[in-house]
N, C-alpha and C positions, 0 to 999 in steps of 0.2 A: 627431612626432605625439602622443606622451605628454603633452608639455608643452601642447599644443593642448587635449587632453581635460582636463587639470588645469585650465587657464584657462576652459574652458568650465563646467565643474563648479562652480567657484568663484564664476563671474558669475551664475549660475542659482540664484536663491534657492529653497531646498527640493530642489534636485535630488537631493542625497545622502539626503534622507529618501526621496524617492521610490524611489531605488535600493535603499536597506536594506527598505523596504517590499515591494519586488518581491521581493527576496531571501528575505526573511522568507516571503512567501507561497509561493514556488517550494519552500522547505524544508517547510513545512506540506504541500503538495501532494504532495510525494514521500513524506513519512512516511505521509500518508494512503493512498496507493496501496499502500505496503508492509504497512501494517497491514491493509488490505482483502485484500490477497494472501495473508496469513498466516492470517487468519481464514477465509478461503474454503477453504484447503488443509486446516485443522483440521476444517471442518465436512465436507469431502469424505472425509476418513479416518473421522471418526466415522460417516458413513453407510454407507462401505463395510464398517466392522466390524459394524456392526448388521446389515447385509444378509447378510453371510458367516454370522453366528451364526444368524440366522434360516433360510437356507438349508440350514445343516448340520442345524438342528434338524428340518427338514421331511424331509429326506433320512434322518435316522436314523429318524424317525416312521414314513416309509413302509417301511423295512427291517423294523421290529418288527412290522408286520401280516402 
């Protein structure tokens, strides 16, 4: 089976190039998804921190009155 695949790849001009381009696009896609996920988590943490700070300041301001 492996020999058949090797012969098939050798007989098709540009088949290896297509496979390499496909693998490159897959790697770029996975890296993009991981980067987007990390960015979204950082944004979520930043917003949560800002909201907690604002809530704490409102609560402490209400206690002072």
